[in-house]
C-alpha positions in Angstrom: -14.2 67.9 -8.4 -16.5 64.9 -7.8 -20.2 65.5 -7.6 -22.1 64.3 -4.6 -23.7 60.9 -5.4 -27.3 61.2 -6.6 -29.5 59.9 -9.3 -29.2 62.1 -12.4 -31.2 62.8 -15.6 -27.9 63.5 -17.3 -27.4 60.1 -18.9 -26.4 59.4 -22.5 -29.8 57.8 -23.3 -31.7 60.9 -22.0 -29.8 64.1 -22.1 -31.1 67.3 -20.6 -31.7 68.6 -24.1 -33.8 65.5 -25.1 -35.8 65.9 -21.8 -36.3 69.6 -22.6 -37.5 68.7 -26.1 -40.1 66.3 -24.7 -41.4 68.8 -22.3 -41.5 71.6 -24.9 -43.3 69.5 -27.5 -45.8 68.3 -24.9 -46.6 71.8 -23.8 -46.9 73.1 -27.4 -49.2 70.2 -28.3 -51.6 71.1 -25.4 -51.4 74.9 -25.4 -55.1 75.3 -25.8 -55.6 73.4 -22.5 -53.4 75.6 -20.3 -52.9 79.0 -21.8 -56.5 80.3 -21.4 -56.8 81.8 -17.9 -60.1 80.4 -16.4 -60.7 83.5 -14.4 -60.9 85.5 -17.6 -62.4 83.0 -20.0 -65.6 81.2 -18.7 -65.8 79.0 -21.8 -62.4 78.3 -23.3 -62.2 76.8 -26.8 -61.0 73.5 -25.5 -64.5 72.8 -24.0 -65.9 72.5 -27.5 -63.0 70.4 -28.7 -63.0 68.1 -25.7 -66.7 68.0 -24.5 -66.3 64.8 -22.6 -63.4 66.3 -20.6 -65.4 69.4 -19.9 -68.3 67.4 -18.7 -66.2 65.2 -16.5 -64.6 68.3 -14.9 -68.0 69.7 -14.4 -68.9 66.8 -12.2 -66.0 67.2 -9.7 -66.8 68.3 -6.2 -64.7 70.8 -4.3 -63.3 67.9 -2.2 -62.4 66.0 -5.4 -60.7 69.0 -6.8 -58.7 69.5 -3.7 -57.7 65.8 -3.6 -56.5 65.9 -7.2 -54.5 69.1 -6.5 -52.5 67.1 -4.0 -52.0 64.3 -6.5 -51.8 65.7 -10.0 -50.3 62.4 -11.2 -53.6 60.7 -10.4 -55.5 63.5 -12.1 -53.4 63.0 -15.2 -54.4 59.4 -15.4 -58.1 60.2 -15.2 -57.8 63.1 -17.6 -55.9 60.9 -20.1 -59.2 59.0 -20.7 -60.2 62.1 -22.7 -56.8 63.4 -23.9 -54.5 60.4 -24.1 -51.1 62.3 -24.2 -51.8 63.7 -20.7 -50.7 60.2 -19.5 -47.1 61.4 -20.1 -47.3 63.8 -17.2 -45.6 61.6 -14.6 -42.7 60.6 -16.8 -42.1 64.3 -17.8 -41.9 65.6 -14.3 -39.9 62.8 -12.7 -36.8 64.1 -11.0 -34.3 62.6 -8.4 -34.1 63.7 -4.8 -30.8 65.4 -4.2 -30.8 65.3 -0.4 -32.2 63.0 2.3 -35.8 63.7 3.5 -34.7 65.0 6.9 -31.7 67.0 5.7 -33.4 70.4 6.2 -33.6 70.0 10.0 -30.2 68.3 10.3 -28.2 70.8 8.2 -30.1 74.0 9.2 -28.7 76.5 11.6 -29.7 75.9 15.2 -32.9 77.8 16.1 -31.1 79.9 18.7 -28.7 81.2 16.0 -31.3 81.6 13.3 -32.2 85.2 14.3 -34.6 86.9 11.9 -34.9 83.7 9.9 -38.4 82.3 9.4 -38.7 78.6 10.3 -39.6 77.5 6.8 -36.6 79.5 5.3 -34.3 78.0 7.9 -35.2 74.5 6.8 -35.0 75.4 3.1 -31.5 76.7 3.6 -30.6 73.5 5.5 -31.9 71.3 2.8 -30.1 73.3 0.1 -26.9 73.1 2.0 -27.2 69.3 2.4 -27.8 68.9 -1.4 -24.6 70.8 -2.4 -22.1 69.3 0.1 -19.2 69.1 0.0 -18.2 72.7 -0.3 -14.7 72.9 -1.9 -14.4 76.5 -2.9 -15.2 79.9 -1.3 -18.9 80.7 -1.7 -20.6 83.6 -3.3 -24.3 83.9 -2.1 -26.1 85.7 -4.9 -29.0 88.0 -3.9 -28.2 87.0 -0.3 -30.7 89.1 1.7 -29.5 89.0 5.3 -27.3 86.1 4.5 -29.5 83.2 5.8 -28.1 80.8 3.3 -24.6 82.2 3.6 -24.5 81.6 7.3 -26.0 78.1 6.9 -23.3 77.2 4.4 -20.6 78.7 6.6 -21.8 76.4 9.4 -21.6 73.4 7.0 -18.0 73.8 6.2 -17.6 76.7 3.8 -14.2 78.3 4.6 -15.2 81.7 3.4 -18.6 83.1 2.3 -19.4 86.4 0.7 -22.8 87.7 -0.4 -24.1 90.2 -2.9 -27.3 92.1 -2.0 -28.7 95.4 -3.4 -30.6 96.3 -0.2 -28.0 98.0 2.1 -30.2 97.6 5.2 -30.2 93.8 4.8 -26.5 93.9 4.2 -25.9 95.7 7.4 -28.2 93.4 9.4 -26.6 90.3 7.9 -23.1 91.5 8.7 -24.2 92.3 12.3 -25.5 88.7 12.7 -22.4 87.2 11.2 -20.1 89.2 13.5 -22.3 88.3 16.5 -22.1 84.5 15.9 -18.6 84.5 14.5 -19.5 83.3 11.1 -16.9 83.6 8.3 -19.4 85.6 6.2 -19.1 89.1 4.6 -22.0 90.6 2.8 -21.5 93.4 0.2 -23.9 96.1 -1.1 -24.0 95.2 -4.8 -26.5 95.5 -7.6 -26.0 92.1 -9.3 -27.5 93.4 -12.6 -24.9 96.2 -12.9 -22.5 95.9 -15.8 -19.7 97.0 -13.5 -20.0 94.0 -11.2 -16.7 92.3 -10.6 -17.1 88.5 -10.4 -14.8 87.1 -7.8 -12.3 84.5 -9.0 -12.7 80.8 -8.1 -15.9 81.0 -6.2 -18.9 78.6 -5.9 -21.9 80.7 -6.9 -25.1 79.9 -5.0 -28.6 81.3 -4.9 -31.7 80.2 -3.0 -34.8 81.6 -4.7 -33.3 84.5 -6.6 -36.1 85.8 -8.8 -36.4 85.7 -12.5 -33.6 87.6 -14.3 -31.6 87.7 -11.1 -30.9 84.0 -11.2 -30.5 84.1 -15.0 -27.8 86.7 -14.4 -26.1 84.4 -12.1 -26.0 81.7 -14.8 -24.7 84.0 -17.5 -22.2 86.0 -15.4 -20.9 82.9 -13.6 -20.5 80.8 -16.8 -18.8 83.7 -18.6 -16.3 84.0 -15.7 -15.6 80.3 -15.9 -16.6 79.9 -12.2 -15.9 76.3 -11.0 -19.4 75.6 -9.6 -22.9 77.1 -9.7 -25.8 75.8 -7.5 -29.1 77.6 -7.5 -32.8 77.1 -6.8 -34.8 79.4 -9.2 -38.0 81.3 -8.4 -40.4 83.8 -10.0 -39.6 82.9 -13.6 -42.0 85.6 -14.9 -39.9 88.5 -13.6 -38.0 89.1 -16.8 -37.3 92.0 -19.1 -38.0 89.7 -22.1 -41.5 89.7 -23.8 -42.0 87.0 -25.0 -39.4 85.0 -23.1 -36.6 83.4 -25.0 -34.7 80.3 -23.8 -31.0 80.7 -22.8 -29.5 77.6 -24.5 -28.7 77.8 -28.2 -30.1 74.3 -28.7 -33.4 75.3 -27.1 -33.6 78.5 -29.2 -33.1 76.5 -32.4 -35.7 73.9 -31.7 -39.0 74.0 -33.6 -41.8 74.2 -32.7 -40.6 76.1 -29.6 -42.7 77.6 -26.8 -42.5 81.4 -26.6 -44.4 82.3 -23.5 -45.1 85.8 -22.3 -44.6 87.0 -18.8 -48.2 86.4 -17.8 -48.1 82.9 -19.1 -44.9 82.2 -17.0 -46.8 83.1 -13.9 -48.5 79.7 -14.1 -45.1 78.0 -13.2 -45.2 79.6 -9.7 -48.9 79.5 -8.8 -48.5 76.6 -6.5 -48.2 77.6 -2.8 -47.9 75.7 0.5 -51.3 75.3 2.0 -52.4 78.5 3.8 -54.2 78.5 7.2 -58.0 77.7 7.0 -58.9 81.3 7.8 -56.8 82.6 4.9 -58.3 80.0 2.5 -61.8 80.9 3.5 -61.1 84.6 2.9 -59.5 83.9 -0.4 -62.5 81.8 -1.5 -64.9 84.5 -0.5 -63.1 87.3 -2.3 -62.7 85.1 -5.4 -66.5 84.6 -5.5 -66.9 88.4 -5.1 -64.6 89.1 -8.0 -66.2 86.6 -10.2 -69.7 87.9 -9.3 -68.6 91.4 -10.2 -67.2 90.0 -13.4 -70.5 88.5 -14.4 -72.3 91.7 -13.4 -70.0 94.0 -15.4 -70.3 91.8 -18.5 -74.1 92.1 -18.1 -74.1 95.9 -17.6 -71.6 96.7 -20.3 -73.2 94.2 -22.8 -69.6 93.1 -23.5 -68.6 89.5 -22.9 -65.0 90.3 -21.9 -62.9 90.4 -18.8 -62.5 93.8 -17.1 -59.3 93.8 -14.9 -59.9 95.1 -11.3 -56.9 96.2 -9.2 -56.0 94.7 -5.9 -58.5 95.8 -3.2 -57.7 97.4 0.1 -57.6 94.8 3.0 -60.4 96.6 4.8 -62.9 95.3 2.1 -62.2 91.7 3.3 -64.4 92.4 6.4 -67.2 93.8 4.3 -69.8 92.2 2.0 -70.3 91.5 -1.7 -72.2 94.8 -2.4 -69.4 96.9 -0.8 -66.8 95.1 -2.9 -68.9 95.7 -6.1 -69.4 99.4 -5.4 -65.6 99.8 -4.8 -64.8 97.9 -8.0 -67.4 99.8 -10.1 -65.9 103.0 -8.8 -62.4 101.9 -9.9 -63.7 101.1 -13.4 -66.0 104.2 -13.8 -69.0 101.8 -14.1 -72.4 103.1 -13.0 -74.4 100.6 -11.0 -78.3 100.7 -11.3 -80.5 100.9 -8.3 -82.2 97.9 -6.9 -79.7 95.3 -8.1 -80.3 91.8 -7.0 -77.0 91.3 -5.1 -77.8 87.7 -4.0 -78.3 86.8 -7.7 -74.9 88.1 -8.7 -73.2 86.7 -5.7 -74.7 83.3 -6.6 -73.3 83.7 -10.1 -69.9 84.4 -8.6 -70.0 81.4 -6.4 -71.0 79.2 -9.3 -68.2 80.6 -11.5 -65.7 80.1 -8.6 -66.4 76.4 -8.7 -66.1 76.3 -12.4 -62.8 78.2 -12.2 -61.5 75.7 -9.6 -62.3 72.8 -12.0 -60.7 74.5 -15.0 -57.6 75.6 -12.9 -57.1 72.0 -11.9 -56.7 71.1 -15.5 -54.3 74.0 -16.0 -52.3 73.1 -13.0 -51.4 69.8 -14.7 -49.1 72.0 -16.8 -47.6 74.0 -14.0 -44.6 71.8 -13.2 -43.9 71.0 -16.8 -43.7 74.7 -17.6 -41.3 75.2 -14.7 -39.2 72.3 -16.0 -39.3 73.9 -19.5 -37.4 76.8 -17.9 -35.1 74.9 -15.7 -34.1 72.2 -18.1 -33.1 75.0 -20.5 -30.8 76.4 -17.8 -29.2 72.9 -17.6 -28.8 72.7 -21.3 -27.3 76.3 -21.3 -24.8 75.3 -18.6 -23.8 72.1 -20.5 -23.2 74.2 -23.6 -20.8 76.3 -21.5 -18.8 73.3 -20.4 -20.5 72.2 -17.1 -21.6 68.8 -15.8 -25.0 69.3 -14.4 -27.3 67.7 -11.8 -30.9 68.6 -11.6 -33.4 67.4 -9.0 -35.4 68.3 -5.9 -33.6 69.5 -2.8 -36.5 69.4 -0.4 -40.2 68.2 -0.2 -42.9 70.2 -1.9 -44.5 70.8 1.5 -41.4 72.9 2.5 -41.5 74.9 -0.7 -43.0 74.1 -4.1 -39.9 75.9 -5.6 -37.8 72.9 -4.7 -35.7 72.5 -7.9 -32.0 72.7 -7.7 -29.5 73.1 -10.5 -26.0 72.1 -9.5 -23.3 72.6 -12.2 -19.5 71.8 -12.0 -17.2 73.1 -14.7 -15.4 70.3 -16.5 -13.7 72.0 -19.4 
């Protein structure tokens, strides 16, 4: 089979393994900058080692932070004045586009047929479909949900599509939609993690945003079965049974020094979200200040300079005030609050800390995409080790979904 034409990182001068090594070594070298969670650690150790960087970050306004969040390459250039190796950021995260910019709309299902399919998901499925054309084998949609991607691929020329999904209600709804619109799609109730799973012969395995070990299972089961092609966009890397996480590829496992991130560390790779509505952003900012204000208060009351995790709060508290939130949080942690607390003082502390967290998170976010690539490049290396020729790149714009990486592997031996 001939791969669709696209730029590729898979060149003799720069293999996926060499790219993975570069990303791994860069992340290991700068672990102290990105592993401490700013919400938990007000004064991480790197502030003492890089005082000029800490001072510069402390001068950034909210608007400046937001602008840099939209252009981390520009932020890397500025931060490299204090930590020179950060200038490598742009080269490390550079990837080709695997589909035209407008492919999501052109290859998506028509809106009238996209029943129960959110608009953003409809366009994501369309862009994914455009990136993997032509479709030359029967398709297996892994963790297919209601079959949104399955129906999209059927409309783009797949002769036969089947899907595996553990939620039987979604399977029934998806099959109902496929019958109604005459799509050559059949969804099956199947736990993809089950040892008893029977991998269909000769299929093209696909997955759009299968989470964590679910997409890793697709790689391992598909490669073991010698399936001719695997195309997937991974998501939620931290959802894994491994602690700490181990790379899949033998070459990655043997490399030293190698990153060995825990599940909480891997969450950094998926922290980026598409911009929320203004009302949601304002509410998030307010609650963040409340939580940080309570954190400062509990450190003071307990005389312990350590983070005290507080569970998710009921939505009803969002319409309340800082004092109400603190009384709820104190109750959850069996912490007695004294009378006559100066609530405005502790709220101001929270607002001050919120700005500090935003600045420190900006630095941490510089390592978000490289950490994601550390995972995905390893998948590419693993598939190469199993006898596949691999493409890796972006199948859609970040604004459509930050989880826009696509691994497309064709078996060659």
